[in-house]
C-alpha positions as CSV (number, residue, x, y, z in Angstrom):
1,X,-86.5,4.9,37.5
2,X,-83.5,6.6,39.0
3,X,-80.2,6.6,37.2
4,X,-77.9,3.8,38.1
5,X,-75.5,5.9,40.2
6,X,-78.5,6.9,42.4
7,X,-79.8,3.3,42.6
8,X,-76.4,2.2,43.9
9,X,-76.1,5.0,46.5
10,X,-79.5,4.0,47.8
11,X,-78.4,0.4,48.5
12,X,-76.2,0.8,51.5
13,X,-75.5,-3.0,51.6
14,X,-76.4,-6.1,49.6
15,X,-79.4,-8.0,50.6
16,X,-79.0,-11.2,49.0
17,X,-76.1,-13.7,48.5
18,X,-75.7,-12.6,44.9
19,X,-76.5,-9.6,42.7
20,X,-78.0,-9.1,39.3
21,X,-77.7,-6.0,37.3
22,X,-79.6,-5.4,33.8
23,X,-78.2,-2.5,31.7
24,X,-80.8,-2.3,29.1
25,X,-81.1,1.2,27.4
26,X,-79.7,4.7,28.1
27,X,-81.3,6.7,30.7
28,X,-84.5,8.2,29.8
29,X,-84.7,6.6,26.4
30,X,-87.6,4.5,25.3
31,X,-86.9,1.0,23.9
32,X,-87.9,1.7,20.4
33,X,-85.9,4.9,20.2
34,X,-82.8,2.9,21.4
35,X,-83.5,0.2,18.6
36,X,-83.5,3.0,16.0
37,X,-80.7,4.8,17.3
38,X,-78.3,1.8,17.6
39,X,-79.2,-0.8,15.0
40,X,-77.4,-2.7,13.6
41,X,-75.3,-2.9,16.8
42,X,-71.9,-3.1,15.4
43,X,-70.1,-0.4,17.4
44,X,-70.5,1.9,20.4
45,X,-72.4,5.0,19.3
46,X,-73.0,6.7,22.5
47,X,-70.7,5.8,25.3
48,X,-72.1,6.3,28.9
49,X,-68.9,7.0,31.1
50,X,-71.1,7.8,34.2
51,X,-73.0,4.5,34.0
52,X,-69.7,2.6,33.4
53,X,-68.2,4.1,36.5
54,X,-71.1,3.2,38.5
55,X,-71.0,-0.2,37.4
56,X,-67.4,-0.5,38.2
57,X,-68.0,0.8,41.6
58,X,-70.7,-1.6,42.3
59,X,-68.6,-4.5,40.9
60,X,-65.9,-3.4,43.3
61,X,-68.3,-3.5,46.3
62,X,-69.4,-7.0,45.1
63,X,-65.9,-8.2,44.9
64,X,-65.0,-6.9,48.2
65,X,-68.0,-8.6,49.8
66,X,-66.9,-11.9,47.9
67,X,-70.4,-11.8,46.4
68,X,-71.1,-13.5,43.0
69,X,-73.4,-12.0,40.5
70,X,-74.5,-11.3,36.9
71,X,-74.5,-8.4,34.8
72,X,-76.7,-8.3,31.6
73,X,-75.6,-5.7,29.1
74,X,-78.0,-5.0,26.1
75,X,-76.9,-3.9,22.7
76,X,-79.4,-1.0,23.0
77,X,-77.4,0.5,26.1
78,X,-74.4,2.0,23.9
79,X,-74.7,0.3,20.6
80,X,-72.8,-3.1,21.0
81,X,-72.9,-5.0,24.2
82,X,-69.8,-7.1,23.7
83,X,-67.8,-3.8,23.0
84,X,-69.2,-2.2,26.1
85,X,-68.2,-5.2,28.2
86,X,-64.8,-5.3,26.7
87,X,-64.3,-1.5,27.4
88,X,-65.5,-2.0,31.0
89,X,-62.8,-4.9,31.4
90,X,-60.2,-2.6,30.0
91,X,-61.2,0.2,32.3
92,X,-60.7,-2.0,35.2
93,X,-57.8,-4.0,33.9
94,X,-59.5,-7.1,35.2
95,X,-58.8,-10.6,34.3
96,X,-61.8,-12.9,34.1
97,X,-61.4,-15.9,36.4
98,X,-63.7,-18.8,36.1
99,X,-64.3,-20.7,39.2
100,X,-64.0,-24.5,38.4
101,X,-67.2,-26.3,39.2
102,X,-67.0,-28.8,42.1
103,X,-67.4,-32.3,41.0
104,X,-70.2,-34.1,42.4
């Protein structure tokens, strides 16, 4: 599978009314190798700045298109998914906004 920046570059526009991204393991690393490298998932062991920048660029495109979406980050990506998410939020200086559900 192509690296994330390549995948995003190939996708000129969004083709659905939402997006989903799954960030599972480092590029070219087998699942079991990632398990062995990152367990017990308490800290970031191998930051992936190129992947983070690609994620931020994709999120910016989605925001400009007013497109909702989901990003799933696995512990085996960098070593600790919550810390990866936190650092991406810090990099972007975003504040998370929750859209109130419409009452029915």
